[in-house]
C-alpha positions in Angstrom: 2.8 -9.2 3.7 -0.2 -7.4 3.0 1.2 -4.2 4.2 4.2 -4.9 2.1 1.9 -5.3 -1.0 -0.1 -2.3 -0.3 2.2 0.2 0.5 5.6 -1.3 -1.0 5.3 0.8 -4.1 4.6 4.3 -2.6 7.4 3.3 0.0 9.6 2.9 -3.0 8.4 6.4 -4.8 9.1 8.2 -1.5 12.5 6.4 -1.3 13.1 7.6 -4.9 12.4 11.1 -4.3 14.7 10.9 -1.2 17.5 9.5 -2.9 17.7 12.1 -5.9 17.2 14.8 -3.6 20.3 13.9 -1.7 22.4 12.4 -4.7 21.0 14.4 -7.8 22.4 18.4 -7.5 18.9 20.6 -7.9 16.4 17.6 -8.0 14.6 19.1 -5.0 14.3 22.3 -6.4 10.9 23.8 -8.1 12.4 23.9 -11.7 13.0 20.2 -11.5 9.3 19.4 -10.5 8.0 21.6 -13.4 10.1 19.5 -15.6 8.9 16.2 -13.9 5.3 17.5 -14.1 5.5 18.3 -17.7 6.9 15.1 -18.8 4.5 13.2 -16.5 1.4 15.0 -17.7 1.8 13.7 -21.3 2.5 10.0 -20.4 -0.1 9.9 -17.9 -2.7 11.0 -20.1 -1.6 8.2 -22.7 -1.4 5.8 -19.8 -5.0 6.4 -18.6 -5.9 5.4 -22.3 -4.1 2.3 -22.1 -5.6 1.6 -18.7 -9.3 1.6 -20.0 -8.1 -0.8 -22.7 -6.3 -3.1 -19.9 -9.6 -2.8 -18.1 -11.5 -4.8 -20.6 -8.6 -7.4 -21.0 -7.3 -5.5 -24.1 -4.1 -3.8 -24.9 -3.4 -0.5 -27.0 0.1 -0.3 -28.6 -1.0 2.2 -31.1 -1.3 5.2 -28.5 2.1 6.5 -29.0 1.7 6.7 -32.8 -1.9 8.1 -32.4 -0.4 10.8 -30.2 2.5 11.7 -32.7 -0.1 11.8 -35.5 -2.5 14.1 -33.5 0.5 16.2 -33.2 1.5 16.5 -36.7 -2.4 16.9 -37.6 -2.7 19.7 -35.1 0.6 21.4 -36.7 -0.8 20.6 -40.3 -4.1 21.9 -39.6 -2.9 25.3 -38.2 0.5 25.8 -40.2 0.0 24.6 -43.6 -4.0 24.8 -43.9 -4.3 27.9 -41.7 -7.3 26.8 -39.8 -7.9 27.9 -36.1 -7.1 26.2 -32.8 -10.5 25.2 -32.5 -10.7 23.2 -35.8 -7.3 21.7 -35.2 -8.6 20.6 -31.8 -11.8 19.1 -33.1 -9.8 17.4 -36.1 -7.3 15.9 -33.5 -10.2 14.4 -31.3 -12.1 13.2 -34.1 -8.9 11.3 -35.5 -8.4 9.8 -32.2 -12.0 8.5 -31.7 -11.8 7.1 -35.2 -8.6 5.0 -35.0 -10.0 4.1 -31.5 -12.9 2.7 -33.4 -11.1 1.2 -36.0 -9.1 -0.7 -33.7 -12.1 -1.8 -31.8 -13.8 -2.9 -34.8 -10.9 -4.8 -35.9 -10.5 -6.6 -32.6 -14.2 -7.2 -32.1 -15.6 -8.0 -35.6 -12.4 -9.5 -37.3 -11.1 -11.3 -34.1 -7.5 -10.0 -34.7 -5.9 -10.2 -31.3 -5.5 -6.9 -29.6 -1.8 -6.7 -29.5 -1.5 -7.4 -33.2 -4.3 -5.0 -34.4 -3.0 -2.1 -32.4 0.6 -3.2 -33.5 -0.5 -3.0 -37.1 -2.3 0.5 -36.5 1.0 1.7 -35.0 3.1 0.8 -38.1 0.4 2.3 -40.3 0.2 5.4 -38.4 4.0 5.9 -38.1 4.1 5.9 -42.1 0.9 8.0 -42.7 1.8 11.0 -40.4 5.0 11.4 -42.5 3.3 11.4 -46.1 1.7 15.0 -46.2 5.3 16.5 -45.6 7.3 14.0 -47.3 8.7 12.9 -43.7 9.5 16.7 -42.5 8.9 18.5 -39.3 5.9 20.7 -39.5 6.9 24.5 -38.8 6.1 28.0 -39.9 7.8 29.0 -42.9 8.8 25.1 -43.9 8.9 24.7 -47.7 5.8 22.2 -48.6 6.1 19.2 -51.1 4.9 21.7 -53.9 7.5 24.2 -53.4 5.3 26.6 -51.7 5.8 28.3 -48.4 3.6 27.3 -45.3 2.3 30.6 -44.2 0.1 29.7 -41.2 1.4 29.7 -37.9 0.5 28.0 -34.2 -2.3 29.8 -32.7 -1.2 31.5 -29.5 -4.2 30.3 -27.8 -3.3 26.7 -28.6 0.4 27.3 -27.5 -1.0 28.2 -24.1 -2.4 24.8 -23.6 1.0 23.2 -23.4 3.1 26.2 -22.2 0.8 28.1 -19.3 1.9 27.6 -16.1 -0.4 28.1 -13.1 0.8 29.4 -9.7 0.7 26.6 -7.2 2.1 27.1 -3.7 4.9 28.7 -6.1 4.8 31.1 -8.9 4.4 29.2 -12.3 4.8 25.8 -10.9 2.2 23.9 -12.7 2.2 23.4 -16.4 -1.3 23.5 -17.9 -1.0 19.8 -19.3 -1.0 18.7 -15.4 -4.3 20.2 -15.1 -5.5 18.4 -18.1 -3.9 15.2 -16.4 -5.4 15.7 -13.1 -8.9 16.5 -14.7 -8.7 13.4 -17.2 -7.4 11.3 -14.3 -10.4 12.1 -12.0 -12.8 11.4 -14.7 -11.4 8.3 -15.6 -11.2 7.1 -11.9 -14.8 7.9 -11.5 -16.0 6.2 -14.7 -14.1 3.0 -13.8 -14.7 2.7 -10.0 -18.1 4.5 -9.5 -20.4 4.1 -12.7 -22.0 0.8 -13.8 -20.3 1.1 -17.3 -17.1 0.9 -15.5 -17.9 -2.1 -13.3 -19.1 -4.0 -16.5 -15.9 -3.1 -18.0 -14.1 -4.6 -15.2 -16.4 -7.6 -15.6 -15.4 -8.2 -19.1 -11.7 -8.0 -18.4 -12.0 -10.7 -15.8 -14.4 -13.1 -17.4 -15.6 -12.1 -21.0 -17.8 -15.2 -21.5 -19.7 -14.7 -17.9 -20.2 -11.0 -18.9 -21.6 -11.7 -22.1 -23.8 -14.5 -20.4 -25.3 -11.8 -18.2 -26.3 -9.6 -21.0 -23.5 -7.3 -21.0 -22.8 -5.9 -24.8 -19.4 -7.0 -24.7 -18.5 -5.8 -28.3 -19.7 -2.3 -27.5 -17.8 -1.8 -24.3 -14.4 -2.9 -25.9 -15.0 -0.5 -28.8 -15.7 2.4 -26.4 -12.5 1.6 -24.4 -10.5 1.6 -27.4 -12.3 5.0 -28.5 -11.4 6.5 -25.0 -7.8 5.2 -25.5 -7.5 7.1 -29.2 -9.0 10.3 -27.6 -6.7 10.6 -24.8 -3.8 9.8 -27.0 -4.7 12.6 -29.4 -5.0 14.9 -26.6 -1.7 14.0 -25.4 -0.3 14.6 -28.9 -1.9 18.1 -29.0 -0.2 19.0 -25.7 3.1 17.7 -26.9 2.7 19.9 -30.3 1.5 22.9 -28.1 4.4 22.4 -25.7 7.1 22.1 -28.9 5.1 24.5 -31.0 5.9 22.4 -33.8 5.1 19.1 -35.6 8.2 17.5 -34.8 8.9 14.1 -36.6 11.4 12.9 -33.8 9.8 13.6 -30.6 7.2 11.2 -29.1 9.4 7.9 -29.7 9.4 7.0 -25.9 5.4 7.8 -25.4 4.4 4.3 -25.8 7.2 2.8 -23.7 6.6 5.4 -21.0 2.7 5.1 -20.9 2.7 1.4 -20.8 5.2 1.2 -18.0 3.1 3.7 -16.2 0.2 1.8 -16.8 1.6 -1.7 -15.8 3.5 -0.1 -12.7 -0.1 1.1 -11.9 -1.1 -2.5 -11.3 1.2 -2.5 -8.4 0.2 0.5 -6.5 -1.7 -0.4 -3.2 -2.0 -3.8 -4.2 -4.5 -3.5 -6.5 -3.6 -6.0 -8.9 -6.0 -4.8 -11.6 -5.5 -1.8 -14.0 -6.7 1.5 -12.0 -6.6 5.1 -12.8 -5.1 6.0 -9.4 -2.2 3.5 -9.9 -1.6 4.6 -13.5 -1.1 8.4 -12.4 1.2 7.1 -9.4 3.1 4.9 -12.2 3.5 7.9 -14.4 4.8 10.2 -11.5 7.0 7.3 -10.7 8.5 7.2 -14.3 8.8 11.0 -14.3 10.8 11.2 -11.3 13.1 8.3 -12.1 14.0 9.8 -15.5 14.3 13.3 -14.2 16.6 11.9 -11.4 18.9 10.1 -14.0 18.9 12.9 -15.9 20.0 15.4 -13.2 22.7 12.8 -12.1 24.2 12.9 -15.7 23.2 9.3 -16.2 23.9 8.8 -20.2 20.5 8.8 -21.9 20.8 5.1 -23.3 21.1 3.9 -19.8 17.6 5.3 -19.0 15.4 2.9 -21.1 17.6 0.0 -19.7 16.8 1.3 -16.3 13.1 1.9 -16.9 12.8 -1.7 -18.4 14.4 -3.1 -15.3 12.3 -1.1 -13.0 9.0 -2.3 -15.0 10.1 -5.8 -14.7 10.8 -5.7 -11.2 7.5 -4.0 -10.6 5.5 -6.7 -12.8 7.1 -9.8 -11.0 6.1 -8.0 -7.4 2.6 -7.6 -8.6 1.9 -10.7 -10.2 3.6 -13.0 -7.9 2.2 -11.5 -5.1 -1.6 -11.3 -6.2 -1.0 -15.0 -7.2 -0.1 -15.7 -3.7 -3.0 -13.5 -2.6 -5.7 -15.8 -4.6 -4.4 -18.7 -2.6 -1.3 -19.4 -4.7 -3.2 -20.8 -8.1 
């Protein structure tokens, strides 16, 4: 039984790859791998942010809109305000941290429940990111609300963040965002698993009252978790902007669903039954493989969300029913 819990998910992942390799034309090729990596990278970075908030018993629903706001801000800084890539990156990171701080303060100080505070923030940002350009996408040469033309352009250096590909076993196999994902994943893993801070965050998540009685500054850790989430979401948004080369209003709608799915599927990996960085990365890979496989089997796009939801529900049922059984059937 324990084996089933522990390796069931990884077996499922392998099974999925084998299935698509047989039934989806071209799935097993390097080009398809690049696509999977590319979609996984941004989803995974956002999902790692969600993971940090799940660890302290919270939940950040605003990540998708933080990412799209960051994409719009990066585009606005470079295309409209004609700033350098460096300035744009600093602005996006600062915005992510600020939004995380506001989320954290709302939750900790005003006692608004996590889901509601971050949901409110999500709606706020979705509206806010459209105001400067009156709801238009941002690209070089666009007409601004005051009638002038945007003269700036994306810095080539910035575009490389999303578009550069490293040679890995094959030429041009690994897109740059994947390298970001791996580095961020490792950092989050080390932080959560190996540092005192990470252990305290898990303690807060499992029993907040006990943690505060032992002298842990619960509020500070919660705020930090949301700030990490905001910053990671803004990095995801910048990578998206760098990949697209424009501030696209329409893209990024699925970011929230995919990232949350990855983080929640992450519960199930290796029977952890707790949010963890390794599981989240595997979850993101799982979602990426699933979507790429379905696309290559010509499944209509509108069935993808349904299948994604179905997989998520099944994964959660497995995790929680099994982990309940493990803890003695309470």
